[in-house]
Backbone as CSV, one residue per row, in Angstrom:
resi,resn,N_x,N_y,N_z,CA_x,CA_y,CA_z,C_x,C_y,C_z
1,MET,-7.401,7.627,-2.802,-7.139,6.407,-2.703,-5.964,6.706,-2.490
2,LYS,-5.025,5.515,-1.811,-3.615,5.752,-1.192,-3.079,4.218,-1.743
3,ILE,-1.729,4.276,-2.033,-1.253,2.994,-2.454,0.169,2.753,-1.774
4,LYS,0.231,1.761,-0.613,1.398,2.428,-0.079,2.207,0.766,0.127
5,ASP,3.580,1.126,-0.332,4.198,-0.564,-0.192,4.267,-1.027,1.012
6,ILE,4.032,-2.422,1.107,4.013,-3.003,2.212,5.327,-2.827,3.026
7,THR,5.825,-2.521,4.541,6.670,-2.181,4.963,6.439,-3.059,6.962
8,ASN,7.603,-3.228,7.298,7.463,-4.032,8.101,6.921,-3.392,9.500
9,GLU,6.403,-1.927,8.923,5.707,-1.368,9.730,4.341,-1.595,9.773
10,ASN,3.685,-1.565,8.404,2.284,-1.764,8.253,1.608,-3.431,7.979
11,LEU,2.220,-4.013,8.710,2.138,-5.789,8.459,0.975,-5.591,8.759
12,ASP,0.523,-5.438,9.874,-0.883,-5.273,10.699,-2.185,-4.786,9.663
13,GLU,-2.294,-4.118,8.633,-2.688,-3.562,7.874,-3.158,-4.137,6.793
14,ILE,-2.566,-5.486,6.693,-2.798,-6.221,5.530,-4.242,-6.399,5.641
15,PRO,-5.320,-6.526,4.605,-6.921,-6.525,4.925,-7.081,-7.917,5.055
16,GLU,-8.357,-8.354,5.252,-8.352,-10.182,5.290,-9.199,-10.129,4.176
17,PRO,-8.841,-11.522,3.229,-8.675,-12.708,3.565,-7.170,-12.758,3.719
18,CYS,-6.666,-11.588,2.878,-4.944,-11.485,2.409,-3.957,-11.844,3.748
19,LYS,-4.198,-11.563,4.858,-3.606,-11.151,5.909,-3.122,-12.968,6.683
20,SER,-4.505,-13.683,6.107,-3.711,-15.113,6.717,-3.984,-16.213,5.813
21,CYS,-3.710,-15.630,4.317,-3.783,-16.839,3.517,-2.258,-16.905,3.129
22,VAL,-1.793,-17.950,3.274,-0.122,-18.451,3.217,-0.074,-19.579,2.088
23,TYR,-0.855,-19.195,0.755,-0.964,-20.299,0.297,0.238,-20.551,-0.842
24,TRP,0.733,-19.327,-1.060,2.176,-19.076,-1.667,3.501,-19.279,-1.105
25,GLU,3.221,-18.497,0.460,4.329,-18.703,0.979,4.712,-20.037,2.007
26,TYR,3.587,-20.837,2.718,3.763,-21.778,3.438,2.614,-22.702,2.866
27,PRO,2.816,-23.607,1.615,1.818,-24.030,1.118,1.016,-25.159,1.773
28,GLU,2.542,-26.095,2.922,1.869,-27.125,3.790,0.631,-26.799,4.897
29,GLY,1.058,-25.226,5.261,0.061,-24.909,5.888,-1.169,-24.404,5.763
30,PHE,-1.689,-24.205,3.997,-2.641,-23.178,3.512,-3.818,-24.280,4.272
31,GLY,-4.250,-23.636,5.073,-6.373,-24.500,5.141,-6.364,-24.520,6.382
32,LYS,-4.887,-25.360,7.129,-4.209,-26.484,7.891,-4.220,-25.651,9.506
33,ILE,-3.678,-24.395,9.514,-3.376,-23.437,10.536,-4.634,-22.783,10.851
34,SER,-4.631,-22.533,12.181,-5.653,-21.315,12.356,-4.834,-20.077,11.876
35,VAL,-6.030,-18.922,12.225,-6.016,-17.888,11.010,-4.789,-16.971,12.018
36,GLU,-4.600,-17.273,13.391,-3.586,-15.986,14.143,-2.170,-16.909,13.546
37,GLU,-1.935,-18.189,13.402,-1.010,-18.759,12.812,-0.378,-18.412,11.810
38,ALA,-1.545,-18.208,10.939,-1.471,-18.143,9.328,-0.868,-16.571,9.211
39,PHE,-1.094,-15.852,10.098,-0.923,-14.013,10.024,0.600,-14.107,10.229
40,ARG,1.097,-15.489,11.488,1.667,-15.071,12.245,3.206,-15.815,10.940
41,LYS,2.804,-16.738,10.430,3.981,-16.737,9.018,4.249,-16.200,7.865
42,LYS,3.119,-15.556,7.529,2.663,-14.388,6.402,3.482,-13.279,7.323
43,LYS,3.768,-12.566,7.943,4.520,-12.014,8.827,6.237,-12.155,8.357
44,GLU,6.040,-13.242,9.309,7.864,-13.925,9.006,7.966,-13.868,7.629
45,TRP,7.266,-14.553,6.972,7.694,-14.661,5.052,7.660,-13.108,4.960
46,PHE,7.450,-11.821,5.219,7.548,-10.542,4.636,8.611,-10.263,5.032
47,LYS,8.759,-10.300,6.443,10.124,-10.057,6.838,11.149,-10.498,6.277
48,ASN,10.941,-11.351,5.987,12.931,-12.668,5.095,12.503,-11.982,3.686
49,ALA,11.567,-11.691,3.466,11.417,-11.159,1.686,11.722,-9.786,1.743
50,LEU,11.298,-8.489,2.648,11.862,-7.859,2.813,13.093,-7.491,3.137
51,GLU,13.801,-8.212,3.810,15.557,-7.873,3.897,15.705,-8.841,2.737
52,SER,15.816,-9.662,2.197,16.323,-10.353,1.046,16.191,-10.014,-0.192
53,PHE,14.921,-9.166,-0.492,14.467,-8.868,-2.096,14.154,-7.056,-1.771
54,GLY,13.601,-7.074,-1.040,13.037,-5.334,-1.062,11.539,-5.577,-0.795
55,THR,10.979,-4.736,-1.085,9.735,-4.286,-1.779,8.955,-5.251,-2.293
56,CYS,8.090,-5.693,-1.395,7.367,-7.089,-1.801,6.229,-7.134,-2.185
57,GLY,4.989,-5.980,-1.829,3.736,-6.028,-1.540,3.171,-4.639,-1.566
58,LYS,1.793,-4.466,-2.196,1.425,-2.950,-1.616,0.158,-3.273,-1.066
59,ILE,-0.272,-2.575,-0.349,-2.047,-2.189,-0.146,-2.649,-0.884,-0.269
60,ALA,-3.848,-1.180,-0.869,-4.433,0.450,-1.084,-5.274,1.004,-0.361
61,TYR,-5.523,1.578,-0.109,-6.446,2.344,1.083,-7.512,3.237,0.580
62,VAL,-8.364,3.368,1.035,-9.710,4.661,0.490,-10.480,4.553,1.599
63,ASN,-10.345,6.090,2.319,-10.654,6.901,3.369,-9.764,6.196,4.354
64,GLU,-8.816,5.668,4.414,-7.977,4.916,5.297,-7.491,3.712,5.548
65,LYS,-8.888,3.174,4.894,-8.880,1.859,4.881,-8.679,0.422,3.824
66,PRO,-7.976,-0.452,4.417,-7.147,-1.095,3.330,-8.393,-2.064,2.563
67,VAL,-8.398,-1.927,1.324,-9.371,-2.486,0.290,-9.055,-3.297,-0.670
68,ALA,-7.640,-3.509,-0.576,-6.893,-4.204,-1.701,-5.543,-4.299,-0.887
69,TYR,-5.139,-5.453,-1.762,-3.447,-5.886,-1.550,-2.904,-6.536,-2.445
70,SER,-1.530,-6.523,-2.600,-0.589,-7.158,-3.574,0.334,-7.929,-3.498
71,GLN,1.299,-8.544,-4.066,2.430,-9.402,-3.740,2.885,-10.175,-4.201
72,TYR,4.033,-9.472,-4.647,5.469,-10.379,-5.331,6.688,-10.348,-4.857
73,ALA,7.155,-11.340,-5.665,8.273,-11.524,-5.519,9.162,-12.522,-6.135
74,PRO,10.467,-12.928,-5.908,10.957,-14.189,-7.268,10.323,-15.171,-6.707
75,PRO,10.974,-16.217,-7.956,9.662,-17.406,-7.556,10.656,-18.249,-6.546
76,LYS,11.501,-18.200,-6.358,12.576,-19.256,-5.401,11.711,-18.765,-3.969
77,LEU,11.041,-17.754,-3.889,10.578,-16.679,-2.591,8.976,-17.263,-2.051
78,LEU,8.485,-18.224,-3.172,7.208,-18.881,-3.249,7.135,-20.254,-3.643
79,LEU,6.877,-20.636,-2.486,7.327,-22.348,-2.599,6.257,-23.145,-3.390
80,GLN,4.456,-22.600,-3.478,3.838,-23.180,-4.160,3.850,-22.911,-5.416
81,ILE,4.471,-21.944,-6.204,4.555,-22.347,-7.642,5.133,-23.478,-8.178
82,GLU,5.497,-24.696,-7.604,6.219,-25.544,-8.171,4.694,-26.626,-8.396
83,SER,3.801,-26.233,-7.378,2.704,-27.222,-7.669,2.027,-27.176,-9.119
84,TYR,2.143,-25.800,-9.573,1.778,-25.242,-11.228,1.935,-26.261,-12.136
85,GLY,3.152,-26.685,-11.855,3.660,-27.419,-12.784,4.375,-27.048,-14.062
86,SER,4.496,-26.016,-14.015,4.803,-25.003,-15.448,6.245,-25.299,-15.668
87,LYS,6.164,-25.637,-17.162,7.659,-26.146,-17.766,8.323,-24.507,-18.325
88,LYS,7.183,-23.384,-18.476,7.952,-22.334,-18.930,8.035,-21.201,-17.954
89,LEU,7.634,-21.145,-16.846,7.754,-20.103,-15.767,9.436,-20.037,-15.796
90,ASP,9.799,-18.441,-15.766,10.963,-17.892,-15.644,11.355,-17.880,-14.316
91,THR,12.429,-18.093,-14.120,12.797,-18.321,-12.052,14.261,-17.711,-12.341
92,SER,14.295,-17.079,-13.396,15.921,-16.178,-13.232,15.789,-15.177,-12.424
93,GLU,16.962,-14.544,-12.099,17.044,-13.322,-11.283,15.948,-11.924,-11.764
94,GLY,16.233,-11.706,-13.147,15.347,-11.225,-13.905,13.663,-11.056,-13.700
95,THR,13.219,-11.832,-13.544,11.988,-12.307,-13.807,11.063,-12.373,-12.061
96,ILE,10.234,-11.599,-11.461,9.485,-11.454,-10.721,8.139,-12.101,-11.116
97,PHE,7.343,-12.788,-10.003,5.633,-13.516,-9.895,5.398,-12.677,-9.050
98,LEU,4.162,-12.366,-9.866,3.095,-11.925,-9.080,1.953,-12.990,-8.298
99,SER,2.100,-13.245,-6.995,1.356,-13.811,-6.318,0.017,-13.863,-6.209
100,CYS,-0.244,-12.629,-6.044,-2.011,-11.885,-5.432,-2.218,-10.157,-6.015
101,LEU,-2.755,-10.188,-6.499,-3.150,-8.731,-6.797,-5.358,-8.968,-6.746
102,PHE,-5.706,-8.491,-5.245,-6.742,-9.454,-4.968,-7.573,-7.834,-4.299
103,ILE,-8.663,-6.918,-4.761,-9.569,-6.131,-4.063,-10.627,-6.968,-2.937
104,THR,-10.358,-6.498,-2.128,-10.783,-7.726,-0.887,-12.043,-7.155,-0.333
105,SER,-12.132,-5.637,-1.257,-13.541,-5.046,-0.783,-14.531,-5.051,-2.144
106,PRO,-15.265,-5.796,-1.993,-16.166,-5.868,-3.384,-16.891,-4.614,-3.818
107,LYS,-16.837,-3.396,-3.096,-18.104,-2.637,-3.697,-16.902,-1.877,-4.215
108,HIS,-15.537,-1.678,-4.416,-13.986,-1.566,-4.726,-14.218,-1.932,-6.317
109,ARG,-14.338,-3.124,-6.397,-14.202,-4.036,-7.740,-14.716,-2.835,-8.948
110,GLY,-13.987,-3.545,-10.146,-14.429,-3.182,-11.147,-14.500,-1.387,-11.279
111,LYS,-13.940,-0.937,-10.474,-13.181,0.772,-10.735,-11.610,1.061,-10.604
112,GLY,-10.858,0.212,-11.747,-9.875,0.847,-11.536,-8.809,0.296,-10.320
113,LEU,-8.801,0.158,-9.065,-8.081,0.118,-8.633,-7.113,-1.051,-8.736
114,GLY,-7.688,-2.001,-9.381,-6.315,-3.148,-9.739,-5.376,-2.605,-10.564
115,SER,-6.216,-1.912,-11.892,-5.135,-1.448,-12.595,-4.119,-0.246,-12.230
116,LYS,-4.421,0.261,-11.088,-3.467,1.441,-10.666,-2.239,0.493,-9.523
117,ILE,-3.036,-0.152,-9.399,-1.776,-1.208,-8.267,-0.662,-1.969,-9.204
118,LEU,-1.809,-2.410,-10.254,-0.545,-2.576,-11.751,0.231,-2.015,-11.820
119,LYS,0.022,-0.733,-12.328,1.003,-0.021,-12.582,1.850,0.500,-12.070
120,GLU,1.515,0.623,-10.718,2.706,1.219,-9.665,4.044,0.262,-9.430
121,ILE,3.375,-1.605,-9.734,4.124,-2.513,-9.341,5.291,-2.695,-10.407
122,ILE,4.023,-2.123,-11.966,4.798,-2.479,-13.144,5.928,-1.125,-13.110
123,SER,5.596,0.024,-12.456,6.719,1.007,-12.389,7.969,0.658,-11.273
124,GLU,7.470,0.352,-10.470,8.488,0.084,-9.472,9.579,-1.361,-9.636
125,LEU,8.833,-2.162,-10.519,10.231,-3.120,-11.001,10.768,-2.993,-12.264
126,LYS,10.361,-1.406,-12.992,10.992,-1.483,-13.931,12.086,-0.392,-13.561
127,ASN,11.621,0.157,-12.482,13.016,1.512,-11.786,14.084,0.653,-11.299
128,ARG,13.691,-1.017,-10.671,14.553,-1.506,-10.194,15.392,-2.465,-10.822
129,LYS,14.839,-2.202,-12.283,15.735,-2.761,-13.470,15.303,-4.235,-13.464
130,PHE,14.392,-5.070,-13.279,13.761,-6.364,-13.635,13.226,-6.199,-15.019
131,GLU,13.495,-7.629,-15.350,13.411,-7.467,-17.244,11.499,-8.041,-17.286
132,ALA,11.128,-8.963,-16.407,9.964,-9.007,-16.528,8.719,-9.451,-15.472
133,LEU,7.583,-9.513,-15.690,6.810,-10.146,-14.005,5.753,-10.749,-14.660
134,GLU,5.920,-12.020,-13.802,4.585,-13.080,-14.698,3.782,-13.428,-13.748
135,THR,2.521,-13.821,-14.197,1.602,-14.217,-12.749,0.883,-16.194,-13.586
136,PHE,0.263,-16.494,-13.034,-0.501,-17.371,-13.208,-2.220,-16.564,-12.860
137,ALA,-2.687,-17.055,-13.894,-4.210,-16.205,-13.718,-5.613,-17.266,-14.355
138,ARG,-6.303,-16.620,-14.396,-7.786,-18.103,-14.477,-8.343,-17.833,-15.485
139,VAL,-8.686,-18.666,-16.408,-9.573,-18.012,-17.782,-10.797,-17.858,-17.087
140,GLY,-11.487,-16.833,-17.706,-12.776,-16.652,-17.761,-13.525,-16.138,-16.399
141,SER,-12.836,-16.300,-15.471,-13.123,-16.006,-13.898,-12.354,-14.995,-12.660
142,ALA,-13.015,-14.365,-12.342,-12.025,-13.448,-11.118,-11.609,-14.446,-10.136
143,ASN,-12.161,-15.436,-9.882,-11.883,-16.402,-8.524,-10.170,-16.518,-8.585
144,ASN,-9.496,-15.925,-8.337,-8.694,-16.255,-8.357,-7.667,-15.107,-7.596
145,PRO,-6.488,-15.256,-6.584,-5.680,-14.440,-6.058,-4.930,-13.326,-6.898
146,SER,-4.573,-14.037,-8.131,-3.932,-12.941,-8.724,-4.709,-11.896,-10.065
147,GLY,-6.001,-12.867,-10.457,-6.915,-11.719,-11.039,-7.034,-13.189,-11.875
148,PRO,-8.142,-12.081,-13.147,-8.083,-12.804,-14.295,-7.337,-12.730,-15.563
149,ALA,-7.506,-14.052,-16.328,-6.430,-13.938,-17.312,-6.881,-12.219,-18.434
150,GLU,-7.846,-11.957,-18.580,-8.435,-10.880,-19.167,-8.092,-9.538,-18.670
151,PHE,-7.957,-9.617,-17.333,-7.460,-8.286,-16.755,-5.720,-7.911,-17.491
152,PHE,-5.042,-9.407,-16.901,-4.090,-9.054,-17.368,-3.554,-9.017,-19.034
153,LEU,-4.108,-9.466,-19.901,-3.908,-9.535,-21.216,-4.713,-7.622,-21.424
154,ARG,-5.535,-6.878,-21.196,-6.159,-5.948,-21.259,-4.306,-4.861,-20.780
155,HIS,-3.449,-5.510,-20.073,-2.568,-4.400,-19.640,-1.359,-4.953,-20.285
156,ASN,-1.249,-5.537,-21.326,-0.312,-6.013,-22.401,0.636,-7.127,-21.959
157,PHE,-0.151,-8.318,-20.755,0.483,-9.410,-20.693,0.222,-10.087,-21.663
158,TYR,1.110,-11.317,-22.230,0.850,-12.559,-23.354,0.604,-13.781,-22.380
159,VAL,-0.009,-14.735,-22.880,-0.320,-15.518,-22.362,1.390,-16.718,-22.879
160,LYS,1.926,-16.858,-22.223,2.941,-17.858,-22.267,3.162,-19.046,-22.064
161,GLU,2.186,-19.484,-21.452,1.828,-20.950,-21.590,0.635,-21.510,-21.029
162,LYS,-0.498,-22.501,-21.450,-1.849,-22.667,-20.987,-1.164,-24.174,-20.001
163,ILE,-2.057,-23.723,-18.415,-1.390,-24.881,-17.746,-2.624,-25.540,-17.865
164,SER,-3.726,-25.289,-17.779,-4.793,-26.236,-17.599,-6.051,-25.250,-18.696
165,SER,-7.077,-26.381,-18.651,-8.166,-25.305,-18.642,-8.559,-24.132,-18.331
166,GLU,-8.460,-24.120,-16.945,-8.479,-22.667,-16.408,-7.745,-21.958,-15.892
167,TYR,-6.354,-21.992,-15.858,-5.577,-21.492,-15.849,-3.979,-21.236,-16.942
168,VAL,-3.427,-19.845,-16.966,-2.240,-19.603,-17.636,-1.713,-19.211,-17.328
169,LEU,-0.111,-19.333,-17.723,0.752,-18.336,-17.342,1.064,-16.922,-18.231
170,VAL,0.954,-16.095,-17.739,1.103,-14.707,-18.300,2.246,-14.031,-18.008
171,ARG,2.550,-13.060,-19.222,4.151,-12.619,-18.802,3.578,-11.003,-19.345
172,LEU,4.659,-10.308,-18.976,4.515,-8.987,-19.342,6.451,-8.738,-19.333
173,GLU,6.682,-8.046,-20.579,8.112,-7.649,-20.506,8.227,-6.514,-19.954
174,LEU,9.189,-5.805,-19.224,9.445,-4.793,-18.190,10.502,-4.030,-19.540
């Protein structure tokens, strides 16, 4: 297993369905544009984010095949955040938002791959001197791009805000 930063050179290796998901970056087009157009928008977002922020995602590979994906950035780069109506989301320069941590291959779920990716993200953000990592997590279900709340709580995140009966905002102090 290898985990690589997403760069301009490996954007084409983002696994499906993540490659064509623009939920966080381009919410007005989510589910309304073609897969090809969505991937073009995703690549455009990554190129801009890499230029303005730096590393903002990782791909995990097993036997040289991409099987997992993660994406994170300052909240201002992820337009869908506003729709959650959070009153406590930290939008300061020191906080990063994890928009996706998804194991795309079902046969690789539940084997610690998500934990390994999260640990790499945390290590990187600490080295870059960020203060915190936040995400919206789903309570009682793994059916969520960033993952279940229970996963984050096992990794020392705490519930910062209850958004609804299904979602919470979780935070990790770095």
